[in-house]
Backbone as XML, in Angstrom:
<?xml version="1.0"?>
<chain id="A" units="angstrom">
  <residue number="1" name="MET">
    <atom name="N" x="32.472" y="-32.594" z="-39.560"/>
    <atom name="CA" x="32.107" y="-31.046" z="-39.105"/>
    <atom name="C" x="30.903" y="-30.953" z="-38.505"/>
  </residue>
  <residue number="2" name="LYS">
    <atom name="N" x="29.913" y="-31.559" z="-38.775"/>
    <atom name="CA" x="28.563" y="-31.387" z="-38.090"/>
    <atom name="C" x="28.772" y="-31.519" z="-36.717"/>
  </residue>
  <residue number="3" name="ARG">
    <atom name="N" x="29.378" y="-32.696" z="-36.306"/>
    <atom name="CA" x="29.629" y="-32.861" z="-34.862"/>
    <atom name="C" x="30.379" y="-32.043" z="-34.106"/>
  </residue>
  <residue number="4" name="PHE">
    <atom name="N" x="31.325" y="-31.379" z="-34.800"/>
    <atom name="CA" x="32.121" y="-30.384" z="-33.916"/>
    <atom name="C" x="31.091" y="-29.217" z="-34.064"/>
  </residue>
  <residue number="5" name="SER">
    <atom name="N" x="30.330" y="-28.757" z="-34.961"/>
    <atom name="CA" x="29.518" y="-27.542" z="-34.956"/>
    <atom name="C" x="28.267" y="-27.952" z="-33.780"/>
  </residue>
  <residue number="6" name="ILE">
    <atom name="N" x="27.810" y="-29.186" z="-33.706"/>
    <atom name="CA" x="26.905" y="-29.526" z="-32.689"/>
    <atom name="C" x="27.533" y="-29.270" z="-30.935"/>
  </residue>
  <residue number="7" name="LEU">
    <atom name="N" x="28.742" y="-29.896" z="-31.133"/>
    <atom name="CA" x="29.426" y="-29.724" z="-29.955"/>
    <atom name="C" x="30.047" y="-28.255" z="-29.466"/>
  </residue>
  <residue number="8" name="LEU">
    <atom name="N" x="30.087" y="-27.339" z="-30.398"/>
    <atom name="CA" x="30.166" y="-25.623" z="-29.991"/>
    <atom name="C" x="29.025" y="-25.354" z="-29.835"/>
  </residue>
  <residue number="9" name="LEU">
    <atom name="N" x="27.772" y="-25.588" z="-30.325"/>
    <atom name="CA" x="26.647" y="-25.177" z="-29.982"/>
    <atom name="C" x="26.287" y="-25.540" z="-28.344"/>
  </residue>
  <residue number="10" name="CYS">
    <atom name="N" x="26.398" y="-26.767" z="-28.376"/>
    <atom name="CA" x="26.178" y="-27.215" z="-26.854"/>
    <atom name="C" x="26.974" y="-26.470" z="-25.794"/>
  </residue>
  <residue number="11" name="PHE">
    <atom name="N" x="28.126" y="-26.144" z="-25.876"/>
    <atom name="CA" x="29.138" y="-25.515" z="-24.930"/>
    <atom name="C" x="28.417" y="-24.177" z="-24.988"/>
  </residue>
  <residue number="12" name="PHE">
    <atom name="N" x="28.183" y="-23.380" z="-26.166"/>
    <atom name="CA" x="27.455" y="-22.267" z="-26.076"/>
    <atom name="C" x="26.575" y="-22.238" z="-25.427"/>
  </residue>
  <residue number="13" name="ILE">
    <atom name="N" x="25.145" y="-23.019" z="-25.394"/>
    <atom name="CA" x="23.982" y="-22.926" z="-24.736"/>
    <atom name="C" x="24.350" y="-23.223" z="-23.232"/>
  </residue>
  <residue number="14" name="CYS">
    <atom name="N" x="25.140" y="-24.090" z="-23.193"/>
    <atom name="CA" x="25.526" y="-24.348" z="-21.478"/>
    <atom name="C" x="26.251" y="-23.129" z="-21.035"/>
  </residue>
  <residue number="15" name="TYR">
    <atom name="N" x="27.053" y="-22.409" z="-21.592"/>
    <atom name="CA" x="27.658" y="-21.130" z="-21.116"/>
    <atom name="C" x="26.473" y="-20.040" z="-21.010"/>
  </residue>
  <residue number="16" name="ILE">
    <atom name="N" x="25.359" y="-20.031" z="-21.647"/>
    <atom name="CA" x="24.637" y="-18.873" z="-21.557"/>
    <atom name="C" x="23.562" y="-19.433" z="-20.633"/>
  </residue>
  <residue number="17" name="ILE">
    <atom name="N" x="23.352" y="-20.466" z="-20.392"/>
    <atom name="CA" x="22.524" y="-20.612" z="-19.004"/>
    <atom name="C" x="23.547" y="-20.435" z="-17.962"/>
  </residue>
  <residue number="18" name="TYR">
    <atom name="N" x="24.906" y="-21.012" z="-17.843"/>
    <atom name="CA" x="25.268" y="-20.735" z="-16.567"/>
    <atom name="C" x="25.411" y="-19.215" z="-16.447"/>
  </residue>
  <residue number="19" name="TYR">
    <atom name="N" x="25.641" y="-18.249" z="-17.459"/>
    <atom name="CA" x="25.656" y="-16.840" z="-17.223"/>
    <atom name="C" x="24.468" y="-16.315" z="-16.609"/>
  </residue>
  <residue number="20" name="ASP">
    <atom name="N" x="23.437" y="-16.932" z="-16.985"/>
    <atom name="CA" x="22.187" y="-16.290" z="-16.835"/>
    <atom name="C" x="21.975" y="-16.869" z="-15.345"/>
  </residue>
  <residue number="21" name="LEU">
    <atom name="N" x="22.231" y="-17.868" z="-15.045"/>
    <atom name="CA" x="22.198" y="-18.079" z="-13.499"/>
    <atom name="C" x="22.834" y="-17.458" z="-12.539"/>
  </residue>
  <residue number="22" name="LYS">
    <atom name="N" x="24.443" y="-17.419" z="-12.903"/>
    <atom name="CA" x="25.200" y="-16.961" z="-12.265"/>
    <atom name="C" x="25.095" y="-15.545" z="-11.877"/>
  </residue>
  <residue number="23" name="VAL">
    <atom name="N" x="24.997" y="-14.590" z="-12.851"/>
    <atom name="CA" x="25.056" y="-13.156" z="-13.099"/>
    <atom name="C" x="24.011" y="-12.386" z="-13.470"/>
  </residue>
  <residue number="24" name="GLY">
    <atom name="N" x="22.869" y="-13.152" z="-14.308"/>
    <atom name="CA" x="21.777" y="-12.616" z="-14.623"/>
    <atom name="C" x="21.802" y="-11.627" z="-15.686"/>
  </residue>
  <residue number="25" name="THR">
    <atom name="N" x="20.690" y="-11.505" z="-16.489"/>
    <atom name="CA" x="20.399" y="-10.727" z="-17.659"/>
    <atom name="C" x="19.871" y="-9.356" z="-17.459"/>
  </residue>
  <residue number="26" name="LEU">
    <atom name="N" x="18.872" y="-9.311" z="-16.447"/>
    <atom name="CA" x="18.529" y="-8.257" z="-16.191"/>
    <atom name="C" x="18.846" y="-7.146" z="-15.394"/>
  </residue>
  <residue number="27" name="PRO">
    <atom name="N" x="19.138" y="-5.977" z="-15.774"/>
    <atom name="CA" x="20.162" y="-4.979" z="-14.930"/>
    <atom name="C" x="19.179" y="-4.801" z="-13.454"/>
  </residue>
  <residue number="28" name="VAL">
    <atom name="N" x="20.079" y="-4.633" z="-12.767"/>
    <atom name="CA" x="19.510" y="-3.901" z="-11.335"/>
    <atom name="C" x="19.536" y="-2.832" z="-11.069"/>
  </residue>
  <residue number="29" name="MET">
    <atom name="N" x="18.383" y="-2.186" z="-10.885"/>
    <atom name="CA" x="18.151" y="-0.740" z="-10.542"/>
    <atom name="C" x="18.545" y="-0.302" z="-9.533"/>
  </residue>
  <residue number="30" name="ASN">
    <atom name="N" x="19.472" y="0.475" z="-9.296"/>
    <atom name="CA" x="20.397" y="1.121" z="-8.519"/>
    <atom name="C" x="19.791" y="2.508" z="-7.857"/>
  </residue>
  <residue number="31" name="LYS">
    <atom name="N" x="18.635" y="2.925" z="-8.526"/>
    <atom name="CA" x="18.266" y="4.407" z="-8.486"/>
    <atom name="C" x="17.219" y="4.047" z="-7.211"/>
  </residue>
  <residue number="32" name="THR">
    <atom name="N" x="17.455" y="5.300" z="-6.346"/>
    <atom name="CA" x="16.552" y="5.411" z="-5.117"/>
    <atom name="C" x="15.662" y="6.402" z="-5.324"/>
  </residue>
  <residue number="33" name="ALA">
    <atom name="N" x="14.243" y="5.811" z="-4.990"/>
    <atom name="CA" x="13.036" y="6.635" z="-4.941"/>
    <atom name="C" x="13.216" y="7.328" z="-3.769"/>
  </residue>
  <residue number="34" name="ILE">
    <atom name="N" x="12.832" y="9.074" z="-3.593"/>
    <atom name="CA" x="12.804" y="9.357" z="-2.555"/>
    <atom name="C" x="11.341" y="9.785" z="-2.178"/>
  </residue>
  <residue number="35" name="VAL">
    <atom name="N" x="10.914" y="9.487" z="-1.138"/>
    <atom name="CA" x="9.673" y="10.086" z="-0.516"/>
    <atom name="C" x="9.615" y="11.248" z="-0.214"/>
  </residue>
  <residue number="36" name="SER">
    <atom name="N" x="9.158" y="12.287" z="-0.657"/>
    <atom name="CA" x="9.457" y="13.641" z="-0.815"/>
    <atom name="C" x="8.409" y="14.395" z="0.153"/>
  </residue>
  <residue number="37" name="SER">
    <atom name="N" x="7.376" y="13.738" z="0.954"/>
    <atom name="CA" x="6.588" y="14.649" z="1.763"/>
    <atom name="C" x="6.447" y="13.387" z="2.940"/>
  </residue>
  <residue number="38" name="VAL">
    <atom name="N" x="5.777" y="14.173" z="3.665"/>
    <atom name="CA" x="5.445" y="13.447" z="5.380"/>
    <atom name="C" x="4.031" y="12.557" z="5.016"/>
  </residue>
  <residue number="39" name="PRO">
    <atom name="N" x="4.126" y="11.398" z="5.335"/>
    <atom name="CA" x="2.836" y="10.703" z="5.047"/>
    <atom name="C" x="1.738" y="11.413" z="5.639"/>
  </residue>
  <residue number="40" name="ASN">
    <atom name="N" x="0.537" y="11.474" z="4.848"/>
    <atom name="CA" x="-0.635" y="11.823" z="5.251"/>
    <atom name="C" x="-1.409" y="11.072" z="6.083"/>
  </residue>
  <residue number="41" name="ASN">
    <atom name="N" x="-1.715" y="11.410" z="7.350"/>
    <atom name="CA" x="-2.257" y="11.013" z="8.317"/>
    <atom name="C" x="-3.974" y="10.837" z="8.295"/>
  </residue>
  <residue number="42" name="ASN">
    <atom name="N" x="-4.560" y="11.179" z="6.997"/>
    <atom name="CA" x="-6.022" y="11.440" z="6.875"/>
    <atom name="C" x="-6.689" y="10.118" z="6.479"/>
  </residue>
  <residue number="43" name="ILE">
    <atom name="N" x="-5.984" y="8.918" z="6.631"/>
    <atom name="CA" x="-6.845" y="7.553" z="6.597"/>
    <atom name="C" x="-7.699" y="7.587" z="8.137"/>
  </residue>
  <residue number="44" name="GLU">
    <atom name="N" x="-8.859" y="6.771" z="7.607"/>
    <atom name="CA" x="-9.669" y="6.411" z="8.861"/>
    <atom name="C" x="-8.804" y="6.644" z="10.299"/>
  </residue>
  <residue number="45" name="ASP">
    <atom name="N" x="-9.536" y="6.918" z="11.266"/>
    <atom name="CA" x="-8.899" y="6.971" z="12.543"/>
    <atom name="C" x="-8.438" y="5.861" z="13.035"/>
  </residue>
  <residue number="46" name="THR">
    <atom name="N" x="-8.978" y="4.574" z="12.827"/>
    <atom name="CA" x="-8.532" y="3.466" z="13.075"/>
    <atom name="C" x="-7.274" y="2.975" z="12.398"/>
  </residue>
  <residue number="47" name="GLN">
    <atom name="N" x="-7.059" y="3.588" z="11.462"/>
    <atom name="CA" x="-5.853" y="3.418" z="10.266"/>
    <atom name="C" x="-4.899" y="4.292" z="10.386"/>
  </residue>
  <residue number="48" name="ALA">
    <atom name="N" x="-4.714" y="5.322" z="11.245"/>
    <atom name="CA" x="-4.048" y="6.439" z="11.111"/>
    <atom name="C" x="-2.336" y="6.068" z="11.456"/>
  </residue>
  <residue number="49" name="ALA">
    <atom name="N" x="-2.143" y="4.960" z="11.778"/>
    <atom name="CA" x="-0.660" y="4.296" z="12.169"/>
    <atom name="C" x="-0.064" y="4.260" z="10.845"/>
  </residue>
  <residue number="50" name="TYR">
    <atom name="N" x="1.279" y="3.839" z="10.749"/>
    <atom name="CA" x="1.943" y="3.641" z="9.691"/>
    <atom name="C" x="3.427" y="2.896" z="10.356"/>
  </residue>
  <residue number="51" name="TYR">
    <atom name="N" x="3.812" y="2.174" z="9.246"/>
    <atom name="CA" x="5.331" y="1.944" z="9.592"/>
    <atom name="C" x="6.078" y="2.037" z="8.401"/>
  </residue>
  <residue number="52" name="GLU">
    <atom name="N" x="7.552" y="2.181" z="8.552"/>
    <atom name="CA" x="8.190" y="2.198" z="7.445"/>
    <atom name="C" x="9.057" y="0.867" z="7.293"/>
  </residue>
  <residue number="53" name="HIS">
    <atom name="N" x="9.057" y="0.573" z="5.925"/>
    <atom name="CA" x="9.828" y="-0.589" z="5.712"/>
    <atom name="C" x="10.642" y="-0.663" z="4.203"/>
  </residue>
  <residue number="54" name="SER">
    <atom name="N" x="11.949" y="-1.151" z="4.395"/>
    <atom name="CA" x="12.606" y="-1.306" z="3.279"/>
    <atom name="C" x="12.459" y="-2.395" z="2.200"/>
  </residue>
  <residue number="55" name="VAL">
    <atom name="N" x="12.010" y="-2.092" z="1.098"/>
    <atom name="CA" x="11.696" y="-3.222" z="0.128"/>
    <atom name="C" x="13.017" y="-3.948" z="-0.276"/>
  </residue>
  <residue number="56" name="LYS">
    <atom name="N" x="12.736" y="-5.378" z="-0.282"/>
    <atom name="CA" x="13.565" y="-6.222" z="-0.682"/>
    <atom name="C" x="13.184" y="-7.092" z="-2.221"/>
  </residue>
  <residue number="57" name="GLN">
    <atom name="N" x="14.300" y="-7.629" z="-2.597"/>
    <atom name="CA" x="14.052" y="-8.363" z="-3.912"/>
    <atom name="C" x="12.917" y="-9.369" z="-3.843"/>
  </residue>
  <residue number="58" name="GLY">
    <atom name="N" x="11.625" y="-9.316" z="-4.494"/>
    <atom name="CA" x="10.643" y="-10.048" z="-4.445"/>
    <atom name="C" x="9.582" y="-9.823" z="-3.561"/>
  </residue>
  <residue number="59" name="ASP">
    <atom name="N" x="9.729" y="-8.758" z="-3.033"/>
    <atom name="CA" x="8.596" y="-8.117" z="-2.145"/>
    <atom name="C" x="7.623" y="-7.297" z="-2.881"/>
  </residue>
  <residue number="60" name="THR">
    <atom name="N" x="6.450" y="-7.424" z="-2.403"/>
    <atom name="CA" x="5.469" y="-6.511" z="-2.942"/>
    <atom name="C" x="4.585" y="-5.879" z="-1.811"/>
  </residue>
  <residue number="61" name="VAL">
    <atom name="N" x="3.578" y="-5.087" z="-2.005"/>
    <atom name="CA" x="3.025" y="-4.264" z="-0.845"/>
    <atom name="C" x="2.388" y="-5.598" z="-0.081"/>
  </residue>
  <residue number="62" name="LEU">
    <atom name="N" x="1.664" y="-6.483" z="-1.014"/>
    <atom name="CA" x="0.715" y="-7.539" z="-0.126"/>
    <atom name="C" x="1.635" y="-8.355" z="0.443"/>
  </residue>
  <residue number="63" name="THR">
    <atom name="N" x="2.797" y="-8.817" z="0.187"/>
    <atom name="CA" x="3.568" y="-9.886" z="0.955"/>
    <atom name="C" x="4.190" y="-8.949" z="1.934"/>
  </residue>
  <residue number="64" name="ILE">
    <atom name="N" x="4.532" y="-7.764" z="1.928"/>
    <atom name="CA" x="5.205" y="-7.129" z="3.023"/>
    <atom name="C" x="4.127" y="-6.777" z="4.342"/>
  </residue>
  <residue number="65" name="THR">
    <atom name="N" x="2.893" y="-6.418" z="3.810"/>
    <atom name="CA" x="1.971" y="-6.153" z="4.710"/>
    <atom name="C" x="1.223" y="-7.703" z="5.522"/>
  </residue>
  <residue number="66" name="GLU">
    <atom name="N" x="1.544" y="-8.661" z="4.648"/>
    <atom name="CA" x="1.001" y="-9.774" z="5.191"/>
    <atom name="C" x="2.231" y="-10.546" z="6.164"/>
  </residue>
  <residue number="67" name="LYS">
    <atom name="N" x="3.426" y="-10.205" z="5.953"/>
    <atom name="CA" x="4.373" y="-10.361" z="6.895"/>
    <atom name="C" x="4.115" y="-9.733" z="8.109"/>
  </residue>
  <residue number="68" name="TYR">
    <atom name="N" x="3.901" y="-8.609" z="8.127"/>
    <atom name="CA" x="3.815" y="-7.696" z="9.201"/>
    <atom name="C" x="2.631" y="-8.148" z="10.253"/>
  </residue>
  <residue number="69" name="HIS">
    <atom name="N" x="1.137" y="-8.345" z="9.493"/>
    <atom name="CA" x="0.203" y="-8.509" z="10.049"/>
    <atom name="C" x="-0.226" y="-10.223" z="10.441"/>
  </residue>
  <residue number="70" name="GLY">
    <atom name="N" x="0.307" y="-10.942" z="9.562"/>
    <atom name="CA" x="-0.078" y="-12.398" z="9.522"/>
    <atom name="C" x="-1.147" y="-12.383" z="8.405"/>
  </residue>
  <residue number="71" name="THR">
    <atom name="N" x="-2.392" y="-12.478" z="8.686"/>
    <atom name="CA" x="-3.355" y="-12.308" z="7.700"/>
    <atom name="C" x="-3.639" y="-10.770" z="7.461"/>
  </residue>
  <residue number="72" name="LEU">
    <atom name="N" x="-4.144" y="-10.724" z="6.203"/>
    <atom name="CA" x="-4.474" y="-9.310" z="5.933"/>
    <atom name="C" x="-5.917" y="-9.137" z="6.276"/>
  </residue>
  <residue number="73" name="PRO">
    <atom name="N" x="-5.986" y="-7.858" z="7.289"/>
    <atom name="CA" x="-7.215" y="-7.377" z="7.933"/>
    <atom name="C" x="-8.328" y="-6.866" z="6.976"/>
  </residue>
  <residue number="74" name="ILE">
    <atom name="N" x="-7.859" y="-6.374" z="6.039"/>
    <atom name="CA" x="-8.779" y="-5.545" z="5.180"/>
    <atom name="C" x="-8.709" y="-6.137" z="3.600"/>
  </residue>
  <residue number="75" name="SER">
    <atom name="N" x="-9.325" y="-5.545" z="2.690"/>
    <atom name="CA" x="-9.516" y="-5.891" z="1.072"/>
    <atom name="C" x="-8.038" y="-5.185" z="0.925"/>
  </residue>
  <residue number="76" name="ILE">
    <atom name="N" x="-8.004" y="-5.999" z="-0.309"/>
    <atom name="CA" x="-6.492" y="-5.520" z="-0.924"/>
    <atom name="C" x="-6.736" y="-4.018" z="-1.500"/>
  </residue>
  <residue number="77" name="ASP">
    <atom name="N" x="-7.915" y="-4.014" z="-2.106"/>
    <atom name="CA" x="-8.252" y="-2.692" z="-2.622"/>
    <atom name="C" x="-8.201" y="-1.427" z="-1.758"/>
  </residue>
  <residue number="78" name="GLN">
    <atom name="N" x="-8.565" y="-1.679" z="-0.448"/>
    <atom name="CA" x="-8.175" y="-0.702" z="0.723"/>
    <atom name="C" x="-6.857" y="-0.767" z="0.932"/>
  </residue>
  <residue number="79" name="LEU">
    <atom name="N" x="-5.990" y="-1.883" z="0.761"/>
    <atom name="CA" x="-4.564" y="-1.827" z="1.126"/>
    <atom name="C" x="-3.876" y="-0.901" z="0.139"/>
  </residue>
  <residue number="80" name="VAL">
    <atom name="N" x="-4.249" y="-0.709" z="-1.090"/>
    <atom name="CA" x="-3.724" y="-0.137" z="-2.210"/>
    <atom name="C" x="-3.956" y="1.374" z="-2.117"/>
  </residue>
  <residue number="81" name="LYS">
    <atom name="N" x="-4.962" y="1.766" z="-1.655"/>
    <atom name="CA" x="-5.457" y="3.073" z="-1.158"/>
    <atom name="C" x="-4.923" y="3.576" z="-0.262"/>
  </residue>
  <residue number="82" name="ASP">
    <atom name="N" x="-4.870" y="2.845" z="1.003"/>
    <atom name="CA" x="-3.933" y="3.426" z="2.081"/>
    <atom name="C" x="-2.684" y="3.950" z="1.504"/>
  </residue>
  <residue number="83" name="PHE">
    <atom name="N" x="-2.035" y="2.597" z="0.889"/>
    <atom name="CA" x="-0.558" y="2.869" z="0.490"/>
    <atom name="C" x="-0.178" y="4.045" z="-0.427"/>
  </residue>
  <residue number="84" name="GLU">
    <atom name="N" x="-0.958" y="4.066" z="-1.399"/>
    <atom name="CA" x="-0.878" y="5.377" z="-2.142"/>
    <atom name="C" x="-1.166" y="6.635" z="-1.337"/>
  </residue>
  <residue number="85" name="LYS">
    <atom name="N" x="-1.959" y="6.806" z="-0.407"/>
    <atom name="CA" x="-2.497" y="8.122" z="0.420"/>
    <atom name="C" x="-0.931" y="8.221" z="1.374"/>
  </residue>
  <residue number="86" name="LEU">
    <atom name="N" x="-0.471" y="7.024" z="1.916"/>
    <atom name="CA" x="0.755" y="7.414" z="2.486"/>
    <atom name="C" x="1.980" y="7.608" z="1.720"/>
  </residue>
  <residue number="87" name="ASN">
    <atom name="N" x="2.326" y="7.075" z="0.580"/>
    <atom name="CA" x="3.154" y="7.688" z="-0.417"/>
    <atom name="C" x="2.793" y="8.098" z="-1.564"/>
  </residue>
  <residue number="88" name="PRO">
    <atom name="N" x="2.537" y="9.306" z="-1.604"/>
    <atom name="CA" x="2.059" y="10.308" z="-2.836"/>
    <atom name="C" x="3.103" y="10.229" z="-4.183"/>
  </residue>
  <residue number="89" name="GLY">
    <atom name="N" x="2.326" y="9.923" z="-4.837"/>
    <atom name="CA" x="3.074" y="9.618" z="-6.203"/>
    <atom name="C" x="3.297" y="8.233" z="-6.498"/>
  </residue>
  <residue number="90" name="ILE">
    <atom name="N" x="3.526" y="7.481" z="-5.794"/>
    <atom name="CA" x="3.855" y="5.987" z="-5.872"/>
    <atom name="C" x="2.858" y="5.412" z="-5.770"/>
  </residue>
  <residue number="91" name="LYS">
    <atom name="N" x="2.959" y="4.214" z="-7.101"/>
    <atom name="CA" x="1.950" y="3.365" z="-7.353"/>
    <atom name="C" x="2.386" y="1.949" z="-6.687"/>
  </residue>
  <residue number="92" name="VAL">
    <atom name="N" x="1.409" y="1.010" z="-6.272"/>
    <atom name="CA" x="1.923" y="-0.031" z="-5.781"/>
    <atom name="C" x="2.922" y="-1.006" z="-6.736"/>
  </residue>
  <residue number="93" name="GLU">
    <atom name="N" x="2.576" y="-0.745" z="-8.076"/>
    <atom name="CA" x="3.467" y="-1.602" z="-9.003"/>
    <atom name="C" x="4.886" y="-0.895" z="-9.338"/>
  </residue>
  <residue number="94" name="GLU">
    <atom name="N" x="5.100" y="0.234" z="-8.864"/>
    <atom name="CA" x="6.312" y="1.007" z="-9.026"/>
    <atom name="C" x="7.153" y="1.101" z="-8.126"/>
  </residue>
  <residue number="95" name="ILE">
    <atom name="N" x="7.054" y="0.120" z="-7.048"/>
    <atom name="CA" x="7.969" y="0.133" z="-5.566"/>
    <atom name="C" x="9.291" y="-0.495" z="-6.422"/>
  </residue>
  <residue number="96" name="GLN">
    <atom name="N" x="10.565" y="0.119" z="-5.613"/>
    <atom name="CA" x="11.599" y="-0.110" z="-5.889"/>
    <atom name="C" x="12.348" y="-1.036" z="-4.808"/>
  </residue>
  <residue number="97" name="VAL">
    <atom name="N" x="13.299" y="-1.795" z="-5.042"/>
    <atom name="CA" x="14.169" y="-2.597" z="-4.493"/>
    <atom name="C" x="14.980" y="-1.631" z="-3.613"/>
  </residue>
  <residue number="98" name="GLY">
    <atom name="N" x="15.343" y="-1.758" z="-2.279"/>
    <atom name="CA" x="16.123" y="-0.972" z="-1.644"/>
    <atom name="C" x="15.631" y="0.399" z="-1.160"/>
  </residue>
  <residue number="99" name="THR">
    <atom name="N" x="14.358" y="0.643" z="-1.470"/>
    <atom name="CA" x="13.943" y="1.886" z="-1.181"/>
    <atom name="C" x="12.906" y="1.746" z="0.017"/>
  </residue>
  <residue number="100" name="SER">
    <atom name="N" x="12.854" y="2.676" z="0.925"/>
    <atom name="CA" x="11.711" y="2.608" z="2.223"/>
    <atom name="C" x="10.513" y="3.372" z="1.700"/>
  </residue>
  <residue number="101" name="TYR">
    <atom name="N" x="9.497" y="2.655" z="2.112"/>
    <atom name="CA" x="8.258" y="3.493" z="1.942"/>
    <atom name="C" x="7.458" y="3.085" z="3.257"/>
  </residue>
  <residue number="102" name="PHE">
    <atom name="N" x="6.320" y="4.027" z="3.419"/>
    <atom name="CA" x="5.511" y="3.902" z="4.579"/>
    <atom name="C" x="4.407" y="2.618" z="4.172"/>
  </residue>
  <residue number="103" name="PHE">
    <atom name="N" x="4.189" y="1.959" z="5.114"/>
    <atom name="CA" x="2.807" y="0.937" z="4.996"/>
    <atom name="C" x="1.919" y="1.100" z="6.090"/>
  </residue>
  <residue number="104" name="PRO">
    <atom name="N" x="0.487" y="1.124" z="5.836"/>
    <atom name="CA" x="-0.269" y="1.426" z="6.925"/>
    <atom name="C" x="-0.462" y="0.011" z="7.933"/>
  </residue>
  <residue number="105" name="ASP">
    <atom name="N" x="-0.343" y="0.362" z="9.093"/>
    <atom name="CA" x="-0.659" y="-0.336" z="10.308"/>
    <atom name="C" x="-2.292" y="-0.445" z="10.883"/>
  </residue>
  <residue number="106" name="TYR">
    <atom name="N" x="-2.666" y="-1.669" z="10.561"/>
    <atom name="CA" x="-4.076" y="-2.046" z="10.906"/>
    <atom name="C" x="-4.055" y="-2.391" z="12.261"/>
  </residue>
  <residue number="107" name="LYS">
    <atom name="N" x="-3.168" y="-2.558" z="13.064"/>
    <atom name="CA" x="-3.141" y="-3.076" z="14.485"/>
    <atom name="C" x="-3.956" y="-2.200" z="15.281"/>
  </residue>
</chain>
């Protein structure tokens, strides 16, 4: 009886691992955040340009900016400030997958 219980436990654990890898256990957020205002171009004159980018899974503000520019031309603190100026009411930690945001262009 012990062997049968251990065998069932092993099958159950294998099923849990399979389900977690195949389907996942975290819910996907399908809500779309709406950027309600036009970007504020009050950023310094050299940084007045911006571009719009749709966030994919695993993206952060830093990785998106580094993909666009190569190396980051400014400090991370300045990037956070500029992003939050372009997207009022949105924190860099709260960006959502599938939503488009404005990112500062430092070229």
